[in-house]
GUNU-690273 format. One record per atom (N, C-alpha, C): residue in one letter; atom name; x, y, z. Coordinates in Angstrom, 1 decimal. Example, Ala and Ser with C-alpha at 12.3 -4.5 7.8 and 13.67 -1.06 7.14 Angstrom:
% GUNU-690273
R  aa  at       x       y       z
R   A   N    13.2    -5.7     7.8
R   A  CA    12.3    -4.5     7.8
R   A   C    13.2    -3.3     7.8
R   S   N    12.8    -2.2     7.1
R   S  CA    13.7    -1.1     7.1
R   S   C    12.9     0.0     7.9
This chain:
% GUNU-690273
R  aa  at       x       y       z
R   M   N  -153.7   -22.5    84.1
R   M  CA  -152.5   -22.2    83.5
R   M   C  -152.2   -20.8    83.3
R   D   N  -153.6   -20.5    82.2
R   D  CA  -154.0   -19.6    81.6
R   D   C  -154.0   -18.2    82.5
R   G   N  -154.6   -18.8    83.6
R   G  CA  -154.8   -17.7    84.7
R   G   C  -153.8   -17.0    84.9
R   L   N  -152.8   -17.9    85.4
R   L  CA  -151.7   -17.1    85.8
R   L   C  -151.0   -15.8    84.9
R   F   N  -151.3   -15.7    83.8
R   F  CA  -150.4   -14.7    83.0
R   F   C  -151.8   -13.6    82.4
R   T   N  -153.3   -14.0    82.8
R   T  CA  -154.4   -12.9    82.4
R   T   C  -155.4   -13.6    83.2
R   S   N  -156.3   -12.9    83.8
R   S  CA  -157.5   -13.0    84.9
R   S   C  -158.5   -12.1    84.4
R   G   N  -159.7   -13.0    84.0
R   G  CA  -160.9   -12.1    83.5
R   G   C  -160.4   -10.9    82.3
R   S   N  -160.5    -9.8    82.9
R   S  CA  -159.7    -8.6    82.0
R   S   C  -158.8    -8.2    82.6
R   G   N  -158.2    -8.7    83.8
R   G  CA  -157.1    -8.0    84.3
R   G   C  -155.7    -8.8    84.2
R   L   N  -154.6    -8.1    84.8
R   L  CA  -153.4    -8.9    84.4
R   L   C  -153.3   -10.3    85.4
R   G   N  -152.6   -11.1    85.1
R   G  CA  -152.6   -12.4    86.2
R   G   C  -151.5   -12.4    87.0
R   A   N  -151.5   -13.1    87.7
R   A  CA  -150.2   -13.2    89.2
R   A   C  -148.8   -13.4    88.5
R   L   N  -148.3   -14.1    87.4
R   L  CA  -147.5   -13.8    86.9
R   L   C  -147.0   -12.4    86.4
R   S   N  -147.9   -11.7    85.5
R   S  CA  -147.8   -10.8    85.1
R   S   C  -147.5    -9.5    86.4
R   W   N  -148.2    -9.4    87.6
R   W  CA  -147.8    -8.7    89.0
R   W   C  -146.3    -9.0    89.3
R   L   N  -146.0   -10.6    89.3
R   L  CA  -144.6   -10.9    89.8
R   L   C  -143.7   -10.2    89.1
R   A   N  -143.7   -10.4    87.7
R   A  CA  -142.8    -9.7    86.9
R   A   C  -142.7    -8.2    87.4
R   I   N  -143.7    -7.5    87.3
R   I  CA  -143.8    -6.1    87.5
R   I   C  -143.0    -5.8    88.9
R   G   N  -143.5    -6.7    89.8
R   G  CA  -142.8    -6.6    91.1
R   G   C  -141.1    -6.8    91.0
R   A   N  -140.8    -7.7    90.3
R   A  CA  -139.3    -8.3    90.2
R   A   C  -138.7    -6.9    89.5
R   V   N  -139.2    -6.4    88.4
R   V  CA  -138.9    -5.2    87.6
R   V   C  -138.2    -4.2    88.9
R   L   N  -139.7    -3.8    89.3
R   L  CA  -139.4    -2.9    90.5
R   L   C  -138.2    -3.0    91.2
R   L   N  -138.3    -4.2    91.8
R   L  CA  -137.2    -4.8    92.6
R   L   C  -135.5    -4.8    92.1
R   A   N  -135.5    -4.8    90.9
R   A  CA  -134.2    -5.0    90.5
R   A   C  -133.8    -3.5    90.1
R   A   N  -135.0    -2.6    89.7
R   A  CA  -134.4    -1.0    89.8
R   A   C  -134.4    -0.4    91.4
R   E   N  -135.1    -1.1    92.3
R   E  CA  -134.5    -1.0    93.7
R   E   C  -133.0    -1.2    94.1
R   L   N  -132.6    -2.2    93.6
R   L  CA  -131.3    -2.7    94.0
R   L   C  -130.7    -1.7    93.2
R   L   N  -130.9    -1.2    92.0
R   L  CA  -129.8    -0.3    91.3
R   L   C  -129.7     1.1    91.9
R   T   N  -131.0     1.7    92.5
R   T  CA  -130.9     3.0    93.0
R   T   C  -130.6     2.6    94.8
R   G   N  -130.9     1.9    95.4
R   G  CA  -130.8     1.4    97.0
R   G   C  -131.5     2.7    97.4
R   T   N  -132.5     3.1    97.4
R   T  CA  -133.1     3.9    98.0
R   T   C  -134.4     3.8    99.2
R   A   N  -134.8     2.4    98.9
R   A  CA  -135.7     2.1    99.6
R   A   C  -137.1     2.4    99.0
R   Y   N  -137.4     2.9    98.2
R   Y  CA  -138.4     3.8    98.0
R   Y   C  -139.5     2.6    96.7
R   L   N  -138.4     1.7    96.2
R   L  CA  -139.1     1.0    95.3
R   L   C  -139.8    -0.2    95.6
R   L   N  -138.7    -0.5    96.6
R   L  CA  -138.9    -1.7    97.6
R   L   C  -140.6    -1.9    98.0
R   W   N  -141.1    -0.9    98.4
R   W  CA  -142.6    -1.1    99.0
R   W   C  -143.3    -0.7    97.8
R   I   N  -143.2    -0.4    96.7
R   I  CA  -143.9    -0.5    95.7
R   I   C  -143.8    -1.9    94.8
R   A   N  -142.6    -2.6    95.1
R   A  CA  -142.7    -3.8    94.7
R   A   C  -143.1    -4.5    95.5
R   T   N  -143.0    -4.6    96.7
R   T  CA  -143.9    -5.4    97.4
R   T   C  -145.7    -5.1    97.3
R   A   N  -145.9    -3.9    97.1
R   A  CA  -147.4    -4.1    96.6
R   A   C  -147.8    -5.0    95.5
R   A   N  -147.0    -4.7    94.4
R   A  CA  -147.0    -5.4    93.2
R   A   C  -147.0    -7.0    93.4
R   A   N  -146.2    -7.6    94.7
R   A  CA  -146.6    -8.8    95.2
R   A   C  -147.5    -9.3    96.0
R   L   N  -147.8    -8.6    96.5
R   L  CA  -149.4    -8.6    97.2
R   L   C  -150.7    -8.4    96.2
R   T   N  -150.4    -7.4    94.9
R   T  CA  -151.2    -7.7    94.2
R   T   C  -151.1    -9.0    93.2
R   A   N  -150.1    -9.7    93.2
R   A  CA  -149.8   -11.0    92.6
R   A   C  -150.8   -11.9    93.3
R   A   N  -150.8   -11.9    94.5
R   A  CA  -151.4   -12.7    95.7
R   A   C  -153.2   -12.6    95.0
R   I   N  -153.3   -11.4    95.2
R   I  CA  -155.2   -11.3    94.9
R   I   C  -155.2   -11.7    93.4
R   A   N  -154.4   -11.6    92.5
R   A  CA  -154.6   -12.1    91.2
R   A   C  -154.5   -13.4    91.3
R   F   N  -153.7   -14.2    92.2
R   F  CA  -153.7   -15.7    92.1
R   F   C  -155.1   -16.3    92.6
R   V   N  -155.3   -15.4    93.9
R   V  CA  -156.4   -16.1    94.8
R   V   C  -157.9   -15.7    94.1
R   L   N  -158.4   -14.5    93.6
R   L  CA  -159.1   -14.2    92.5
R   L   C  -158.9   -14.0    90.8
R   P   N  -158.9   -15.2    90.5
R   P  CA  -158.6   -14.5    88.8
R   P   C  -159.5   -14.0    88.3
R   E   N  -160.4   -14.2    88.7
R   E  CA  -161.9   -13.3    88.0
R   E   C  -161.5   -11.8    88.1
R   A   N  -160.7   -11.3    89.0
R   A  CA  -160.6    -9.6    89.4
R   A   C  -160.3    -9.0    88.1
R   S   N  -161.2    -7.9    87.8
R   S  CA  -161.0    -7.2    87.0
R   S   C  -159.7    -6.0    87.3
R   L   N  -159.0    -5.6    85.9
R   L  CA  -158.1    -4.8    86.0
R   L   C  -158.2    -3.5    86.8
R   P   N  -159.4    -3.1    86.8
R   P  CA  -159.5    -1.7    87.8
R   P   C  -159.6    -2.2    89.2
R   L   N  -160.2    -3.4    89.7
R   L  CA  -160.0    -3.9    91.0
R   L   C  -158.4    -4.2    91.2
R   Q   N  -157.8    -4.6    90.4
R   Q  CA  -156.3    -4.9    90.6
R   Q   C  -155.4    -3.7    90.5
R   L   N  -155.7    -2.6    89.9
R   L  CA  -155.3    -1.3    90.0
R   L   C  -155.4    -0.7    91.4
R   V   N  -156.5    -0.9    92.1
R   V  CA  -157.3     0.0    93.2
R   V   C  -156.1    -0.6    94.5
R   A   N  -156.5    -2.3    94.2
R   A  CA  -155.4    -3.0    95.3
R   A   C  -154.0    -2.7    95.4
R   F   N  -153.5    -2.6    94.1
R   F  CA  -152.3    -2.0    93.7
R   F   C  -152.0    -0.7    94.8
R   S   N  -152.9     0.2    94.5
R   S  CA  -152.6     1.4    94.9
R   S   C  -152.6     1.3    96.3
R   L   N  -153.4     0.9    96.9
R   L  CA  -154.0     0.9    98.5
R   L   C  -152.9     0.0    99.0
R   F   N  -152.4    -1.2    98.4
R   F  CA  -151.1    -2.0    98.6
R   F   C  -150.2    -1.1    99.0
R   A   N  -149.7    -0.2    97.7
R   A  CA  -148.5     0.9    97.4
R   A   C  -148.4     1.8    98.7
R   L   N  -149.7     2.3    99.2
R   L  CA  -149.8     3.4   100.0
R   L   C  -149.5     2.6   101.3
R   A   N  -150.1     1.9   101.3
R   A  CA  -149.8     0.9   102.8
R   A   C  -148.2     0.6   102.9
R   T   N  -148.2     0.0   102.1
R   T  CA  -146.6    -0.6   102.3
R   T   C  -145.6     0.5   102.7
R   T   N  -146.0     1.6   101.6
R   T  CA  -145.0     2.7   101.7
R   T   C  -145.1     3.5   103.2
R   V   N  -146.1     3.8   103.5
R   V  CA  -146.9     4.3   105.0
R   V   C  -146.0     3.4   106.0
R   A   N  -146.0     1.9   106.0
R   A  CA  -145.6     1.0   107.3
R   A   C  -144.3     0.9   107.1
R   G   N  -143.8     1.1   105.9
R   G  CA  -141.9     1.1   105.5
R   G   C  -141.3     2.4   106.0
R   R   N  -141.7     3.6   105.8
R   R  CA  -141.4     4.7   106.6
R   R   C  -141.5     4.8   107.6
R   R   N  -142.5     4.2   108.4
R   R  CA  -142.9     4.3   109.9
R   R   C  -142.0     3.1   110.7
R   F   N  -141.8     1.9   110.4
R   F  CA  -141.1     1.2   111.0
R   F   C  -139.9     0.7   110.4
R   F   N  -139.3     1.1   109.3
R   F  CA  -137.9     0.8   109.0
R   F   C  -137.4     2.4   108.6
R   K   N  -137.3     3.0   109.7
R   K  CA  -136.5     4.4   109.7
R   K   C  -134.7     4.3   109.9
R   P   N  -134.5     5.2   108.9
R   P  CA  -132.8     5.2   108.8
R   P   C  -132.1     5.3   110.3
R   D   N  -131.2     4.7   110.4
R   D  CA  -130.4     4.8   111.8
R   D   C  -129.7     6.1   111.6
R   D   N  -130.2     6.9   112.7
R   D  CA  -129.7     8.5   112.9
R   D   C  -128.9     8.0   113.9
R   T   N  -128.1     7.1   114.5
R   T  CA  -127.3     7.1   115.5
R   T   C  -125.8     7.9   115.3
R   P   N  -125.4     8.6   116.0
R   P  CA  -124.2     9.2   115.8
R   P   C  -123.0     8.2   115.9
R   S   N  -122.1     8.4   115.1
R   S  CA  -121.0     7.1   114.6
R   S   C  -119.9     7.6   115.5
R   A   N  -119.5     6.7   116.0
R   A  CA  -118.1     7.0   117.1
R   A   C  -116.9     7.7   116.0
R   D   N  -117.0     7.4   114.9
R   D  CA  -115.8     8.0   113.8
R   D   C  -116.7     8.8   113.1
R   P   N  -116.9    10.1   113.1
R   P  CA  -118.0    11.0   112.1
R   P   C  -117.3    11.0   110.4
R   G   N  -115.9    10.8   110.7
R   G  CA  -114.8    11.2   109.5
R   G   C  -115.1     9.9   108.6
R   L   N  -115.7     8.7   109.1
R   L  CA  -115.6     7.3   108.5
R   L   C  -115.6     7.9   106.8
R   N   N  -116.8     8.2   106.6
R   N  CA  -116.9     8.2   105.3
R   N   C  -116.5     9.6   104.4
R   S   N  -115.7    10.4   105.2
R   S  CA  -114.9    11.6   104.9
R   S   C  -113.9    11.5   105.1
R   P   N  -112.8    10.6   104.2
R   P  CA  -111.5    10.7   104.2
R   P   C  -110.6    12.3   104.6
R   L   N  -111.1    13.4   103.8
R   L  CA  -110.4    14.5   104.1
R   L   C  -110.9    15.0   105.5
R   Q   N  -111.7    14.8   106.0
R   Q  CA  -112.0    15.3   107.5
R   Q   C  -111.6    14.5   108.5
R   R   N  -110.5    13.5   108.2
R   R  CA  -109.9    12.9   109.2
R   R   C  -108.6    13.5   109.4
R   Q   N  -108.2    14.7   108.3
R   Q  CA  -106.8    15.7   108.2
R   Q   C  -107.0    16.3   109.2
R   I   N  -108.2    16.9   109.5
R   I  CA  -108.4    17.6   110.9
R   I   C  -107.4    17.3   112.0
R   G   N  -106.4    18.1   112.3
R   G  CA  -106.0    18.0   113.5
R   G   C  -104.6    17.1   113.3
R   Q   N  -104.1    16.9   112.0
R   Q  CA  -102.7    16.3   111.5
R   Q   C  -101.9    17.6   111.4
R   Q   N  -100.6    17.2   111.7
R   Q  CA   -99.6    18.1   111.2
R   Q   C   -99.1    18.2   109.8
R   A   N   -98.6    19.3   109.4
R   A  CA   -98.6    19.6   108.0
R   A   C   -97.0    20.4   107.9
R   I   N   -96.3    20.3   106.6
R   I  CA   -95.1    21.1   106.8
R   I   C   -95.4    21.9   105.7
R   A   N   -95.3    23.3   105.9
R   A  CA   -95.3    24.4   104.4
R   A   C   -94.0    23.6   103.6
R   V   N   -94.6    23.4   102.1
R   V  CA   -93.6    23.3   101.4
R   V   C   -93.2    24.1   100.6
R   E   N   -93.4    25.6   100.9
R   E  CA   -92.9    26.9    99.8
R   E   C   -93.6    27.6   101.3
R   A   N   -93.3    29.2   100.7
R   A  CA   -93.7    30.1   101.5
R   A   C   -95.1    30.2   100.9
R   F   N   -95.9    30.9   101.9
R   F  CA   -97.4    31.1   101.8
R   F   C   -97.4    32.7   100.9
R   V   N   -98.0    32.8   100.2
R   V  CA   -98.7    34.4    99.6
R   V   C   -99.9    34.1   100.0
R   A   N  -100.2    35.6   100.2
R   A  CA  -101.8    36.0   100.7
R   A   C  -102.4    35.2   101.0
R   G   N  -102.0    34.3   101.9
R   G  CA  -102.5    33.2   103.1
R   G   C  -102.6    32.1   101.9
R   Q   N  -101.8    31.7   100.8
R   Q  CA  -102.5    30.8    99.9
R   Q   C  -100.7    30.3    99.7
R   G   N  -100.9    28.6    99.9
R   G  CA   -99.8    28.1    99.4
R   G   C  -100.0    26.7    99.5
R   R   N   -99.0    25.8    99.7
R   R  CA   -98.5    24.2    99.5
R   R   C   -98.1    23.5   100.8
R   V   N   -99.0    22.5   101.3
R   V  CA   -98.3    22.0   102.3
R   V   C   -98.0    20.6   102.2
R   K   N   -97.1    19.8   102.8
R   K  CA   -97.0    18.5   102.8
R   K   C   -97.5    17.7   104.0
R   L   N   -98.4    16.5   103.8
R   L  CA   -99.1    16.0   104.5
R   L   C   -99.0    15.1   104.4
R   G   N   -98.3    14.1   104.9
R   G  CA   -97.8    12.6   104.9
R   G   C   -97.1    12.7   103.6
R   D   N   -97.6    11.4   102.7
R   D  CA   -96.7    11.7   101.3
R   D   C   -97.5    12.1   100.2
R   T   N   -98.1    13.2   100.5
R   T  CA   -98.9    14.1    99.4
R   T   C   -98.7    15.5    99.7
R   E   N   -98.8    16.4    98.6
R   E  CA   -98.8    17.5    98.9
R   E   C  -100.2    18.3    98.3
R   W   N  -100.6    19.1    99.3
R   W  CA  -101.9    19.6    99.5
R   W   C  -102.3    21.2    98.9
R   R   N  -102.9    21.7    98.2
R   R  CA  -103.5    23.3    98.5
R   R   C  -103.7    23.5    99.7
R   A   N  -103.3    24.9   100.3
R   A  CA  -103.5    25.1   101.7
R   A   C  -103.9    26.7   101.6
R   Q   N  -104.5    27.2   102.7
R   Q  CA  -104.7    28.5   103.0
R   Q   C  -105.2    28.5   104.6
R   A   N  -104.0    29.5   104.7
R   A  CA  -103.8    30.0   106.0
R   A   C  -104.8    30.6   107.0
R   D   N  -105.2    30.3   108.3
R   D  CA  -106.0    31.1   108.6
R   D   C  -105.6    32.0   109.5
R   G   N  -106.4    33.0   109.3
R   G  CA  -106.2    34.5   109.7
R   G   C  -105.2    35.2   108.7
R   D   N  -104.3    36.4   109.1
R   D  CA  -103.8    36.8   108.0
R   D   C  -102.1    36.6   107.8
R   H   N  -101.8    35.4   108.5
R   H  CA  -100.2    35.4   109.0
R   H   C  -100.0    34.7   107.2
R   N   N   -98.7    34.3   106.9
R   N  CA   -98.0    33.6   105.6
R   N   C   -97.0    32.8   106.0
R   P   N   -97.1    31.6   106.5
R   P  CA   -96.1    30.7   107.2
R   P   C   -94.8    30.7   105.9
R   D   N   -94.0    30.4   106.4
R   D  CA   -92.4    30.5   105.6
R   D   C   -92.2    28.7   105.3
R   A   N   -91.6    28.8   104.3
R   A  CA   -91.3    27.1   103.9
R   A   C   -90.4    26.4   105.3
R   G   N   -91.1    25.1   105.4
R   G  CA   -90.9    24.5   106.2
R   G   C   -91.3    24.7   107.9
R   S   N   -92.5    25.3   107.6
R   S  CA   -93.1    25.7   108.7
R   S   C   -94.2    24.4   109.3
R   V   N   -94.4    24.3   110.4
R   V  CA   -95.2    23.2   111.2
R   V   C   -96.7    23.6   111.2
R   L   N   -97.6    23.5   110.3
R   L  CA   -99.1    24.0   110.7
R   L   C   -99.9    22.6   111.1
R   V   N  -100.7    22.9   111.5
R   V  CA  -101.9    22.1   112.0
R   V   C  -103.3    22.2   110.7
R   V   N  -103.8    21.4   110.6
R   V  CA  -104.8    21.4   109.7
R   V   C  -106.0    21.6   110.6
R   T   N  -107.0    22.6   110.5
R   T  CA  -108.1    23.0   111.2
R   T   C  -109.3    22.7   110.7
R   G   N  -109.4    22.5   109.0
R   G  CA  -110.5    22.5   108.7
R   G   C  -110.2    22.1   107.0
R   V   N  -111.2    21.6   106.2
R   V  CA  -111.0    21.3   104.8
R   V   C  -112.4    21.9   104.0
R   E   N  -111.9    22.4   102.9
R   E  CA  -112.9    23.0   101.9
R   E   C  -112.9    22.9   100.4
R   G   N  -113.5    21.4   100.1
R   G  CA  -113.2    21.3    98.8
R   G   C  -112.0    20.2    98.9
R   A   N  -110.7    20.5    98.4
R   A  CA  -109.7    19.7    98.4
R   A   C  -108.4    20.8    99.1
R   V   N  -108.9    21.8    99.4
R   V  CA  -108.0    23.0   100.3
R   V   C  -108.3    22.7   101.8
R   L   N  -106.6    22.6   102.2
R   L  CA  -106.6    22.0   103.4
R   L   C  -106.6    23.8   104.2
R   Q   N  -107.2    24.0   105.4
R   Q  CA  -107.5    25.4   106.0
R   Q   C  -106.5    25.0   107.1
R   V   N  -105.2    26.0   107.5
R   V  CA  -104.1    25.5   108.5
R   V   C  -103.9    26.6   108.9
R   R   N  -103.0    26.5   110.5
R   R  CA  -102.7    27.5   111.2
R   R   C  -101.4    27.0   111.7
R   A   N  -100.8    27.8   112.4
R   A  CA   -99.5    27.6   112.8
R   A   C   -99.6    26.8   114.2
R   A   N   -98.6    25.8   113.8
R   A  CA   -98.8    24.5   114.9
R   A   C   -98.2    25.4   116.7
R   G   N   -98.7    25.0   117.5
R   G  CA   -98.2    25.4   118.7
R   G   C   -99.1    26.7   119.5
């Protein structure tokens, strides 16, 4: 039982599993998929420490390093991110969904700047070109820059 925590002059299998569990918990908090491969390497090193309880710490560290390298390379090669274009590119960008919508100028624009009502919300807006829409003008959203809608006259 003592060999599970320490083995020879190295770490035991449970110690490597604990290291892997900590790395996996950190991975769950970050969601980057980088620590997943290192946690897998720690689990594989735990298997080595279990099968070869007399393995020294330098041997375990070399095994861990090689496992970390191999799992990271394999993970990046075989588990690539999904780059498939979305049917709805504005899915995670709610403001981008406003492009093409009609808005009403709440007040007359001055120097191309004004406010528009889109749905039930008023937004800061900037008119395309040099025109200054009057209050009540129907405008079309052509873009979004930060929280400012880019608009042009409808029609």
